[in-house]
C-alpha positions in Angstrom: -86.7 -99.5 59.1 -84.9 -97.8 62.0 -85.3 -99.3 65.6 -86.6 -95.9 66.7 -89.8 -96.5 64.8 -90.3 -99.9 66.3 -90.2 -103.4 64.5 -91.8 -104.2 61.3 -95.2 -106.0 61.8 -93.5 -109.3 60.9 -91.1 -109.0 63.9 -93.8 -107.9 66.2 -94.8 -110.5 68.8 -98.0 -112.3 68.8 -99.8 -113.9 71.6 -102.1 -116.8 71.0 -103.9 -118.1 74.2 -100.9 -118.3 76.6 -98.1 -118.7 73.9 -96.2 -115.6 72.7 -94.5 -116.0 69.5 -91.5 -113.6 69.3 -92.3 -112.9 65.6 -94.7 -113.7 63.0 -92.4 -116.2 60.9 -93.6 -119.8 60.7 -91.7 -122.6 59.2 -94.4 -124.9 57.6 -94.4 -128.6 58.2 -92.5 -130.3 55.4 -92.5 -134.2 55.3 -88.7 -135.5 55.4 -89.5 -139.0 55.1 -86.5 -139.7 57.3 -87.8 -141.2 60.6 -86.0 -143.8 62.7 -87.7 -147.4 62.8 -91.0 -147.1 64.5 -91.8 -143.6 63.3 -89.4 -142.0 65.7 -87.7 -138.6 65.1 -84.0 -138.8 65.2 -80.8 -136.7 64.6 -82.0 -135.8 61.0 -85.1 -134.0 62.6 -83.1 -132.3 65.4 -80.8 -130.7 62.6 -83.6 -130.0 60.2 -85.9 -128.2 62.9 -83.1 -126.9 65.1 -81.5 -124.9 62.2 -84.7 -123.0 61.9 -84.6 -122.0 65.5 -81.1 -120.8 64.9 -82.5 -119.1 61.7 -84.8 -116.7 63.8 -88.3 -118.3 63.1 -90.8 -117.6 65.8 -92.7 -120.9 65.3 -91.5 -124.1 63.7 -93.7 -127.0 62.9 -92.6 -130.7 62.7 -93.9 -132.4 59.6 -97.3 -134.3 59.2 -97.1 -136.8 62.0 -99.2 -139.9 61.9 -101.9 -140.9 64.6 -101.6 -144.5 63.7 -98.8 -146.6 61.7 -101.3 -147.2 58.8 -102.0 -143.4 58.4 -98.6 -142.2 57.3 -98.1 -140.6 54.1 -94.7 -142.4 53.7 -93.0 -145.4 55.0 -90.5 -143.4 57.1 -92.7 -140.8 58.5 -92.8 -139.8 62.0 -95.7 -140.4 64.2 -97.3 -139.9 67.7 -99.2 -143.2 67.8 -96.9 -144.7 70.6 -95.5 -143.4 74.1 -92.0 -144.6 72.6 -92.2 -141.5 70.2 -92.5 -138.9 73.0 -89.0 -138.7 74.4 -87.3 -138.3 70.9 -89.6 -135.4 70.2 -88.9 -134.0 73.6 -85.3 -133.6 73.0 -85.9 -131.7 69.8 -88.5 -129.5 71.5 -85.8 -128.7 74.2 -83.4 -127.7 71.8 -85.9 -125.4 69.8 -86.9 -123.8 73.1 -83.2 -123.3 74.3 -82.7 -121.3 71.1 -85.6 -118.9 71.4 -88.4 -120.4 69.4 -91.7 -122.0 69.9 -92.3 -125.5 68.3 -95.6 -127.1 67.1 -96.4 -130.5 65.7 -99.1 -131.2 62.7 -101.1 -134.4 63.4 -102.7 -136.1 60.5 -104.0 -139.2 59.0 -103.3 -139.6 55.3 -106.6 -141.8 54.8 -106.9 -142.7 51.3 -103.5 -141.3 50.3 -101.6 -143.4 52.8 -98.4 -145.0 51.6 -96.3 -143.3 49.0 -92.7 -143.1 48.0 -90.5 -140.1 49.2 -90.2 -137.2 46.6 -86.6 -138.1 45.7 -87.9 -141.6 44.9 -90.6 -140.3 42.6 -93.5 -139.6 45.1 -95.6 -142.1 43.7 -98.5 -144.2 45.5 -97.2 -147.7 46.7 -99.0 -150.7 45.2 -100.9 -152.8 47.6 -98.4 -155.5 47.1 -95.5 -153.1 48.0 -97.4 -152.0 51.2 -97.9 -155.6 52.3 -94.3 -156.3 51.6 -93.4 -153.8 54.4 -94.9 -156.0 57.0 -96.5 -153.1 58.6 -100.2 -152.3 59.2 -100.8 -150.0 56.4 -104.6 -149.3 55.5 -106.1 -146.8 53.0 -109.4 -145.4 54.3 -111.8 -142.8 53.5 -115.5 -141.8 53.5 -116.3 -143.7 50.6 -114.6 -146.4 48.2 -113.3 -143.9 45.9 -109.8 -143.8 45.0 -107.5 -140.7 45.2 -106.5 -141.2 41.6 -105.5 -143.8 39.0 -102.4 -144.9 41.0 -104.2 -145.4 44.2 -106.0 -148.5 45.4 -109.7 -148.0 46.4 -109.9 -147.3 50.1 -112.0 -149.1 52.6 -115.1 -147.0 53.5 -114.9 -146.2 57.3 -118.1 -147.3 59.3 -119.2 -145.5 62.4 -116.8 -147.5 64.7 -113.9 -146.8 62.5 -114.7 -143.1 62.7 -114.8 -143.2 66.4 -111.5 -145.0 66.6 -109.9 -142.4 64.4 -111.1 -139.7 66.6 -109.7 -141.3 69.6 -106.5 -141.8 67.8 -106.2 -138.1 67.3 -106.9 -137.3 70.9 -104.5 -139.7 72.2 -101.9 -138.2 69.8 -102.5 -134.7 71.0 -102.1 -135.9 74.8 -98.6 -137.4 73.5 -97.8 -134.1 71.9 -98.5 -132.2 75.2 -96.1 -134.5 77.2 -93.5 -134.0 74.5 -93.7 -130.3 75.3 -95.0 -128.9 72.0 -96.3 -125.3 72.3 -98.8 -125.5 69.4 -100.8 -128.3 67.8 -102.0 -128.2 64.1 -104.4 -130.7 62.7 -104.0 -131.5 59.0 -107.5 -131.1 57.3 -106.1 -130.4 53.8 -104.2 -131.8 50.9 -106.6 -134.7 50.2 -105.8 -136.7 53.3 -108.5 -138.2 55.5 -110.5 -135.2 56.8 -110.1 -133.4 53.6 -111.8 -136.3 51.8 -114.6 -136.2 54.0 -115.2 -132.5 53.2 -115.3 -133.2 49.4 -118.5 -133.9 47.8 -116.3 -135.9 45.0 -114.6 -138.2 47.6 -117.5 -138.3 50.1 -120.6 -140.2 48.7 -122.1 -141.2 52.1 -125.7 -140.9 52.8 -125.4 -141.0 56.7 -124.6 -138.1 59.2 -121.1 -137.9 57.7 -122.2 -137.3 54.1 -124.4 -135.5 51.9 -125.0 -131.8 53.1 -122.0 -129.5 53.8 -122.8 -129.7 57.5 -122.7 -133.4 57.5 -119.4 -133.4 55.4 -117.9 -131.0 58.0 -118.8 -133.2 60.8 -115.8 -135.3 61.2 -113.5 -132.1 61.0 -115.6 -130.4 63.8 -115.6 -133.6 66.1 -111.8 -134.2 65.9 -111.2 -130.6 66.6 -113.6 -130.6 69.5 -112.0 -133.9 70.7 -108.5 -132.5 70.6 -109.3 -129.1 72.1 -110.8 -131.1 75.1 -107.4 -132.8 75.9 -105.0 -130.2 74.6 -104.2 -127.8 77.4 -106.5 -124.6 77.5 -103.4 -122.3 77.2 -101.9 -123.9 74.2 -103.0 -122.8 70.6 -104.7 -125.0 68.2 -104.1 -124.5 64.4 -106.1 -126.3 61.4 -104.5 -126.5 58.0 -107.1 -126.5 55.3 -107.2 -126.6 51.6 -109.2 -123.6 51.1 -110.1 -124.7 47.6 -109.6 -128.3 46.8 -109.0 -127.8 43.0 -112.0 -129.8 41.7 -114.7 -128.3 39.7 -117.9 -127.9 41.8 -115.8 -129.3 44.8 -114.8 -127.8 48.1 -114.4 -124.1 47.7 -113.7 -120.8 49.4 -117.4 -120.3 50.5 -117.3 -123.7 52.2 -114.0 -122.8 53.8 -115.4 -119.7 55.6 -118.1 -121.6 57.0 -115.8 -124.4 58.2 -113.5 -121.8 59.8 -116.3 -120.2 61.7 -117.3 -123.6 63.0 -113.8 -124.5 63.8 -113.3 -121.3 65.8 -116.6 -122.0 67.8 -115.0 -125.3 69.1 -111.7 -123.6 70.2 -109.6 -123.4 67.0 -107.3 -120.4 67.0 -105.6 -120.2 63.6 -106.6 -121.4 60.2 -103.6 -122.3 58.1 -104.8 -121.6 54.6 -103.4 -123.9 51.8 -105.2 -125.3 48.8 -105.4 -128.3 46.5 -104.3 -131.9 46.8 -107.7 -133.7 46.9 -106.5 -136.1 44.3 -103.5 -136.6 41.9 -105.3 -134.6 39.3 -105.7 -131.6 41.5 -101.9 -131.3 42.5 -101.5 -128.7 39.7 -104.9 -127.1 40.1 -106.2 -124.0 38.3 -104.9 -121.4 40.5 -102.3 -119.2 39.1 -99.1 -119.9 41.2 -97.7 -116.6 41.6 -96.2 -114.8 44.5 -98.4 -115.3 47.5 -101.1 -117.0 45.4 -102.9 -118.4 48.5 -103.0 -115.1 50.4 -106.5 -114.2 49.0 -107.8 -117.3 50.6 -106.2 -116.3 54.0 -107.5 -112.8 53.8 -111.2 -113.6 53.0 -111.2 -116.4 55.8 -109.6 -113.9 58.2 -112.1 -111.0 57.4 -115.3 -113.2 57.1 -114.8 -115.8 59.7 -113.1 -113.4 62.1 -110.4 -115.9 62.9 -106.7 -115.5 62.9 -105.1 -116.9 59.7 -101.6 -118.2 58.5 -100.7 -117.4 54.8 -98.5 -119.8 53.0 -97.3 -120.2 49.5 -94.5 -118.6 47.4 -93.8 -115.9 50.0 -90.1 -115.3 49.3 -88.6 -112.4 51.4 -89.3 -109.9 54.2 -90.8 -106.9 52.3 -93.4 -109.3 50.7 -94.5 -110.8 54.0 -94.7 -107.4 55.6 -96.9 -106.2 52.9 -99.3 -109.2 53.4 -99.4 -108.4 57.2 -99.9 -104.7 56.7 -102.6 -105.1 54.2 -104.6 -107.6 56.6 -103.8 -110.8 54.4 -102.9 -112.9 57.4 -101.7 -112.7 61.0 -98.8 -115.2 60.4 -96.5 -115.8 57.4 -95.5 -119.5 56.8 -92.5 -120.3 54.8 -91.7 -123.8 53.6 -89.4 -124.5 50.7 -87.9 -121.1 50.8 -86.9 -121.9 54.5 -85.1 -125.0 53.0 -83.2 -122.8 50.5 -82.4 -120.2 53.3 -82.8 -121.6 57.0 -81.9 -118.1 58.0 -85.0 -116.6 56.2 -86.2 -114.7 59.3 -82.9 -113.0 60.0 -82.4 -112.1 56.5 -86.1 -110.9 56.2 -85.3 -108.6 59.2 -82.4 -107.2 57.5 -84.2 -106.6 54.3 -86.7 -104.6 56.2 -84.0 -102.6 57.9 -84.6 -104.3 61.3 -81.8 -106.0 63.5 -78.8 -104.6 61.4 -76.7 -105.2 64.5 -77.3 -108.9 64.6 -78.7 -108.8 68.1 -81.4 -111.1 67.4 -79.1 -113.8 66.0 -77.7 -116.8 68.1 -74.7 -115.4 70.4 -72.3 -117.9 68.6 -73.1 -116.3 65.3 -74.2 -112.6 65.7 -71.1 -111.3 67.1 -68.8 -112.6 64.2 -71.3 -111.1 61.7 -71.5 -107.8 63.5 -67.5 -107.6 63.3 -67.6 -108.4 59.7 -70.3 -105.7 58.9 -68.1 -102.7 58.3 -66.2 -104.6 55.7 -69.4 -105.7 54.0 -70.7 -102.2 53.8 -67.3 -101.2 52.0 -67.6 -104.1 49.6 -71.2 -103.1 48.6 -69.7 -100.0 47.1 -66.8 -101.7 45.3 -67.5 -102.1 41.6 -71.0 -103.4 42.5 -69.6 -106.9 42.7 -71.2 -107.8 46.0 -74.4 -106.5 44.7 -74.2 -108.5 41.6 -73.6 -111.7 43.4 -76.6 -111.0 45.8 -78.7 -110.5 42.9 -77.8 -113.8 41.4 -78.4 -115.6 44.4 -81.7 -114.0 45.3 -82.9 -114.9 41.6 -81.8 -118.5 42.2 -83.9 -118.4 45.4 -86.9 -117.2 43.7 -86.8 -119.8 40.9 
C-alpha cells in the first residue's frame, strides 16, 4: 500500500479515552514465571517487554500480575500487591514510553488454579505439600469447593468477607498500577481463574447472591470492574479479558459473554479482550477448531451485539490476516502473543507485508537507517535465483507451525 493512500487500518491510530495508540497491534500478556523475589519485575521483564516496543507494537501488556501473593499462577510470577513492586515496573514503563509504545498491565487472581509449575518445568499443578514447602501464603479459593481438575486440590469456598477482601485487593493493585505509570489496565476474567470460575455454572454451585442465575454469577465480575474503574483514572482505558466460551458442555457460552460485555461496558470497561477456554484441565484443548484466527468470531459478535470495542487474539500470524480482521469488523485491536515471541518485530514486518513504512521510518532510529541503507541490495537479491525468496518462505512456514 502506497503512503499516498494512507496507512492500512492496522497502522491507523486508535484513541481510547485519553490514550492514543499509534497502531492497532497489541502484544498479549504472556506469563514469564521469571520475577525476582517478592514478585518484582526485573531485568528479564525489561528486555522481554522492551523489545516489543522496539518492534513497533502500539500497546504492550505485562503478563498476569497477581493482586495478592497467594493468587499467583506460578511461584515466580509478578505482582502488584505491594508498594515495593511499583518502582521496578516504573522503570520498564519509562523505557517503553521512551520508545514510542503504550504499556498496560493485566491484574489477576488465579483462584482455584493458583500455584503451578512454569511451562518448561511441565506446567502441572503444584501439590499442597509443594506449596507449603515454599513458605509463602499460597491459597486456592473459588466460588465453591470444586477443584479445577484431577491434579488440583479442592479450593476453599469464599465467604462474603473473602469476596469483599479480593475486591479491595484489585482496587489497591489498580492504584499501584497508576503510580507505576501504566497507560492501560486489563482485568483477567478468563481462562478458569477466579472470576471465570464465578461465571461458570460448573465451578459455581453457590445459592447466594453470587451464584445460581447468570446475573448472580456475573456479580463479582461487575463489582470488581466497577471498583477498579472508580480508582483507575478517568482518562485511562480499562480492558477485560474473558473466555468468550469456557469449553465446557452447557457451560459459559457466547450468548452469556455478550450479556457480560454489555454490563461491563455500562460500568466503564472500554475493550473486551476475547479469548476462550481454560475453565479446567479438561478444557485446555476445547472443542473449538484451532485454525487461523479461531477466536475472531467471538470478538466480532461481541463487538457487534454488545456495541463495545474488542480485541481479537489467537493464531493471528501476519499483517494481511490482521488487516482483513479489522476491515471486516472482527475487532478494533489485534493481539499477538506467541507469534510475537517468535518475531518481536512482528509489527514492523506486518507493515512491510502491507506495503507500508517501506523506508523504515517507523523503526527505532538506531535500527532503521541501517536497514534502509541495505534495502537496495535486498531488492537485488530478491530477484537473484529466487534464493532469498526461498529462504523467506521457509522461515515463514516455521513461524506458522
